[in-house]
C-alpha positions in Angstrom: -167.2 -0.9 57.0 -168.3 1.7 54.3 -166.9 4.5 56.5 -163.5 2.8 56.7 -163.5 2.3 52.9 -164.3 6.0 52.3 -161.5 7.1 54.7 -159.1 4.8 53.0 -160.1 6.3 49.6 -159.4 9.8 50.9 -156.0 8.8 52.3 -155.1 7.1 49.0 -156.2 10.2 46.9 -154.2 12.6 49.1 -151.2 10.3 48.7 -151.5 10.3 45.0 -151.9 14.1 44.9 -148.8 14.6 47.0 -146.8 12.3 44.6 -147.9 14.3 41.5 -147.1 17.7 43.0 -143.3 17.6 42.7 -141.2 20.6 43.9 -140.7 23.3 41.3 -137.3 22.9 39.6 -135.8 26.2 38.6 -132.2 25.0 38.3 -130.4 24.8 34.9 -130.1 26.7 31.7 -132.9 28.9 30.3 -133.6 30.8 27.1 -135.4 34.0 28.0 -136.8 36.9 26.2 -138.3 40.3 26.9 -141.4 41.6 25.0 -140.3 45.0 23.8 -142.9 46.6 21.5 -143.1 44.7 18.2 -140.0 42.6 19.0 -138.8 40.0 21.4 -135.3 40.4 22.9 -133.7 37.0 23.7 -131.0 36.2 26.2 -129.5 33.2 28.0 -129.9 32.7 31.8 -128.7 30.0 34.1 -130.1 29.5 37.6 -127.9 27.8 40.2 -128.5 26.8 43.8 -125.8 26.5 46.5 -127.2 25.5 49.9 -130.2 27.7 50.4 -128.9 30.5 48.1 -129.8 31.0 44.5 -127.8 32.9 41.8 -128.9 33.9 38.3 -126.2 34.2 35.6 -126.9 36.3 32.5 -124.8 35.3 29.5 -123.9 37.6 26.6 -121.3 36.1 24.3 -118.1 36.0 26.5 -119.6 37.8 29.4 -121.3 35.9 32.3 -122.9 38.3 34.8 -123.7 37.0 38.3 -127.0 38.2 39.9 -126.9 36.8 43.5 -130.1 38.4 44.8 -132.6 35.7 43.8 -135.5 34.4 45.9 -137.6 31.4 45.1 -140.8 30.3 46.9 -142.9 27.5 45.5 -143.5 28.3 41.9 -142.5 32.0 42.2 -139.2 33.6 41.5 -138.0 37.1 42.2 -134.7 38.4 40.7 -133.3 41.7 41.9 -130.7 43.0 39.5 -128.3 44.3 42.2 -126.1 46.4 39.9 -129.2 48.2 38.6 -132.5 49.3 40.1 -134.6 46.7 38.2 -136.4 43.4 39.0 -138.0 40.3 37.6 -141.3 39.0 39.1 -142.3 35.6 37.6 -143.9 32.2 38.2 -143.4 28.8 36.5 -146.6 27.8 34.6 -148.0 24.4 33.9 -145.9 24.0 30.8 -142.6 24.6 32.7 -142.1 28.1 31.4 -141.1 31.0 33.7 -143.6 33.8 32.9 -143.8 37.3 34.5 -142.6 40.8 34.0 -139.3 42.8 34.0 -139.5 46.2 35.6 -136.9 49.1 35.6 -137.9 50.8 38.9 -136.3 54.2 38.3 -138.0 54.8 34.9 -141.7 55.4 34.7 -143.7 52.8 32.7 -140.7 50.7 31.9 -142.1 47.2 31.9 -141.6 44.2 29.7 -143.1 40.8 29.5 -140.6 38.2 30.7 -140.6 34.5 29.5 -138.0 31.8 29.9 -138.0 28.2 28.7 -135.7 25.3 28.5 -134.2 23.4 25.6 -133.8 26.2 23.0 -130.8 25.8 20.8 -130.2 29.2 19.3 -130.5 32.7 20.8 -132.7 33.9 17.9 -134.8 31.6 15.6 -132.7 30.5 12.6 -135.2 30.1 9.7 -132.7 29.4 6.9 -128.9 29.0 6.4 -126.9 32.2 6.2 -126.3 33.8 2.8 -124.4 36.8 4.2 -121.2 36.9 6.2 -121.1 40.0 8.4 -117.6 39.5 9.8 -115.5 42.6 9.7 -115.8 46.4 10.4 -118.8 48.4 9.5 -119.6 52.1 9.3 -123.0 52.8 10.9 -125.3 55.8 10.8 -128.1 55.8 13.3 -131.2 58.0 12.9 -133.1 59.1 16.0 -136.9 59.8 16.2 -136.2 63.5 15.7 -134.4 62.7 12.4 -131.0 63.6 13.8 -128.1 61.2 13.1 -124.9 60.0 14.7 -122.1 57.7 13.6 -120.9 54.4 15.1 -118.6 51.5 14.3 -119.8 47.9 14.2 -117.2 45.1 14.7 -118.6 41.6 14.1 -117.4 38.0 13.9 -119.6 35.3 12.3 -119.2 31.6 12.4 -121.9 29.7 10.6 -125.2 31.1 11.8 -123.7 32.5 15.0 -122.6 36.2 15.2 -121.1 38.2 18.0 -119.4 41.6 18.4 -120.4 45.1 19.4 -121.2 48.6 18.2 -119.2 51.6 19.4 -120.3 55.3 19.4 -118.3 58.3 20.6 -119.8 57.9 24.0 -119.5 54.2 24.7 -120.4 50.8 23.3 -123.3 48.3 23.4 -121.2 45.8 25.2 -121.2 42.0 24.4 -123.7 41.4 21.6 -124.6 37.9 20.6 -127.0 36.5 18.0 -127.7 34.6 14.8 -127.9 35.0 11.1 -130.7 33.8 8.8 -130.2 34.2 5.1 -129.1 37.9 4.8 -130.4 39.1 8.2 -128.5 39.4 11.4 -130.1 39.7 14.9 -128.0 40.7 17.9 -129.0 41.3 21.5 -127.6 41.9 25.0 -129.3 41.9 28.4 -127.3 42.6 31.5 -130.2 43.1 34.0 -130.3 46.8 33.5 -130.1 47.3 29.8 -131.8 45.5 26.9 -130.3 46.1 23.4 -131.6 44.6 20.2 -130.2 45.2 16.7 -131.7 43.7 13.5 -130.2 44.4 10.1 -130.5 43.0 6.5 -127.9 43.2 3.8 -129.2 44.1 0.3 -127.7 43.2 -3.1 -125.3 46.2 -3.0 -123.8 45.0 0.3 -125.4 47.8 2.3 -127.4 47.1 5.5 -130.6 48.6 6.7 -132.0 47.9 10.2 -133.6 48.9 13.5 -132.3 49.3 17.0 -134.3 49.0 20.2 -133.3 49.7 23.7 -136.0 48.3 25.9 -139.7 48.8 25.2 -139.4 52.6 24.6 -136.3 53.6 22.7 -136.3 53.0 18.9 -134.0 54.0 16.1 -133.2 53.0 12.5 -129.7 52.5 11.0 -127.8 51.9 7.8 -124.3 50.5 7.5 -121.6 49.7 5.0 -118.3 47.9 5.2 -115.4 50.2 5.9 -112.2 48.9 7.4 -110.7 52.4 7.6 -113.6 54.2 9.3 -112.8 55.8 12.7 -114.8 58.0 15.1 -113.6 61.4 16.4 -110.9 61.2 19.1 -112.6 60.9 22.5 -110.1 63.2 24.2 -111.3 66.1 22.0 -115.0 66.1 22.8 -115.3 67.5 26.3 -113.4 70.7 27.2 -112.8 73.2 30.0 -114.3 76.7 29.8 -111.8 79.5 29.1 -110.2 80.8 32.3 -110.5 77.4 34.1 -107.5 75.1 34.8 -108.9 72.7 37.4 -112.2 70.9 38.2 -113.0 71.7 41.8 -115.6 69.6 43.6 -117.2 69.3 47.0 -119.9 66.6 47.4 -121.1 64.1 50.1 -120.4 60.4 50.0 -123.1 57.8 50.7 -122.6 58.4 54.5 -123.0 62.1 54.2 -119.3 62.9 54.6 -118.3 65.9 52.4 -115.2 65.3 50.3 -113.4 68.1 48.4 -110.5 68.5 46.1 -108.8 70.7 48.7 -108.7 67.8 51.2 -105.2 66.7 52.3 -105.6 63.2 50.8 -105.4 64.8 47.3 -102.5 67.2 48.0 -99.7 66.8 45.5 -101.4 63.7 44.0 -102.4 63.0 40.4 -106.2 62.9 40.6 -108.6 61.1 38.3 -112.2 62.2 38.5 -114.8 59.8 37.1 -118.3 61.2 36.1 -120.6 58.2 36.2 -123.9 56.7 37.2 -124.8 53.3 38.7 -127.5 53.0 36.0 -124.9 53.3 33.2 -123.5 50.1 31.6 -120.4 51.7 30.2 -119.7 53.3 33.6 -119.9 49.8 35.1 -117.2 48.6 32.7 -115.0 51.7 33.5 -115.4 51.1 37.2 -114.5 47.4 36.7 -111.2 48.6 35.3 -110.5 51.5 37.6 -111.1 49.7 40.9 -108.3 47.1 40.6 -106.1 49.6 38.6 -106.3 52.1 41.5 -105.2 49.5 44.1 -102.2 48.7 41.9 -101.2 52.3 41.3 -102.2 54.4 44.3 -98.8 54.0 46.0 -97.3 56.0 43.1 -99.2 59.2 44.2 -102.5 58.7 42.4 -106.0 59.2 43.7 -109.4 58.4 42.0 -112.7 59.9 43.0 -116.1 59.2 41.4 -118.9 61.8 41.1 -122.2 60.0 40.7 -125.2 61.4 38.8 -128.1 59.2 39.8 -131.6 58.6 38.5 -133.5 60.3 41.2 -132.9 63.6 43.1 -133.1 61.8 46.4 -130.1 61.4 48.7 -131.1 58.2 50.4 -131.9 56.5 47.0 -128.6 57.6 45.5 -126.7 56.5 48.7 -128.3 53.0 48.5 -127.4 52.7 44.8 -123.7 53.7 45.5 -123.3 51.3 48.3 -124.6 48.4 46.1 -122.3 49.5 43.3 -119.3 49.8 45.7 -120.0 46.3 47.1 -120.3 44.7 43.7 -117.2 46.1 42.2 -115.2 46.4 45.4 -114.6 50.1 44.8 -111.7 51.3 46.9 -111.9 55.0 46.2 -114.6 57.6 47.3 -117.9 57.8 45.4 -119.7 61.1 45.9 -123.3 62.0 45.2 -123.1 64.9 42.7 -126.5 65.2 41.1 -129.0 63.6 38.8 -128.4 61.8 35.5 -129.4 64.7 33.3 -126.3 65.9 31.4 -127.4 69.6 31.4 -127.9 69.5 35.2 -124.5 67.8 35.6 -122.9 70.7 33.7 -124.3 73.1 36.2 -122.7 71.3 39.1 -119.4 71.3 37.3 -119.1 74.9 35.9 -115.5 74.4 34.7 -116.7 72.2 31.9 -118.3 73.6 28.8 -120.7 70.7 28.9 -121.1 67.1 30.1 -121.6 65.1 26.9 -121.7 61.6 28.3 -121.5 59.2 31.2 -118.8 58.1 31.9 -116.3 60.9 31.5 -112.8 60.5 33.0 -110.9 63.7 33.9 -107.1 63.6 34.4 -105.5 66.2 36.7 -101.8 66.5 37.4 -100.1 67.0 40.8 -101.0 70.7 40.7 -104.6 69.7 39.9 -104.5 71.2 36.5 -106.8 69.4 34.1 -104.6 67.8 31.5 -107.0 65.5 29.6 -110.7 64.7 29.5 -111.8 61.3 28.0 -115.5 61.2 27.0 -117.2 57.8 27.0 -115.7 54.4 27.5 -115.0 51.4 25.2 -115.3 48.3 27.3 -114.0 44.8 27.0 -116.6 43.9 24.5 -114.9 46.1 21.9 -111.7 44.0 21.9 -108.9 46.0 20.3 -110.5 49.3 21.1 -110.5 48.4 24.8 -106.9 47.3 24.6 -105.9 50.5 22.8 -107.6 52.6 25.5 -105.8 50.8 28.3 -102.5 51.4 26.6 -103.2 55.1 26.0 -104.4 55.5 29.6 -101.3 54.0 31.1 -99.0 55.9 28.8 -100.6 59.2 29.9 -100.4 58.3 33.5 -96.7 57.5 33.1 -96.3 60.9 31.5 -97.9 62.7 34.5 -95.8 60.7 36.9 -92.6 61.6 35.1 -93.2 65.4 35.4 
């Protein structure tokens, strides 16, 4: 009788334990942040399940980026940022938080603590009502660690304690930034799975702003800014130039399958050719590819070809080929992508001797039907820049129409 009672007790205890141990629920909206040095960089993330498949969505203001390579097993989650060579390894703890690490694989020692929790109302903590309104256009000056400086434009829109916008340099933009304002301080961030940007600035009594910029756990700069509706950056088409004595940009590089493609190939004969210098690691390159891929399909019948020369993070063909295939799949790239070299701008200049130097990725080179270089556009202002993106698209099409009419 005692033995039966003891067995019954064990069965009851096991039943109670099985009831208490509910399946881990990852679905829903999460407020995440990365530990980057002395700061935390926040972002929004949504996890959704369809059948047996999981997808993570990273939200930065108007942009919602899908990350379909998500695996969940028990209380563990693994997110592979398919557009970039980076990953999240994490577990759900007893408090219901997702805790782990974010790793950028192609950069040595690039690791950040990763935490996500539910039921957070604002991207950044709002400690007091806003006293400053940062809406408008700002002239920025950034200072690097070596004391050198460069200029940029900030374009912001503020509604209450919410602020959004972007910051543009001559070589690109920091994409869709989103954040909050407390008293006279703004905090803005963006996280797309491959890049982590944080800007914090405070306005003083004179109306000037002083602040700091972090890109991940390693890169740090300071900045100052002032309102200036008339400020503009140098024209992008004037930055990268051909060397004297050169008229064309010849190339001959392999694609991801090892097939060598050259400008002399018959497919380019008597065609307007656009050559994109890019890297799959580059956020602005991603935006440019997202424009060029559908644009090429709409315009190739007019006698236009596009070819992309990739400069990847590692001097390894198989690694670069794998990155290009993922990139082509994600953006449905219909034109050839060739493996040209590594992401070092000085090295890229050696592979393209017709150019005085490669200043930035991306760079878009326009060649006419005779394959003479007619224009070189350095950098790219993506959709997060609003009117600057619209302006570039209009200028791009007007120049293409000019080449077609010749």
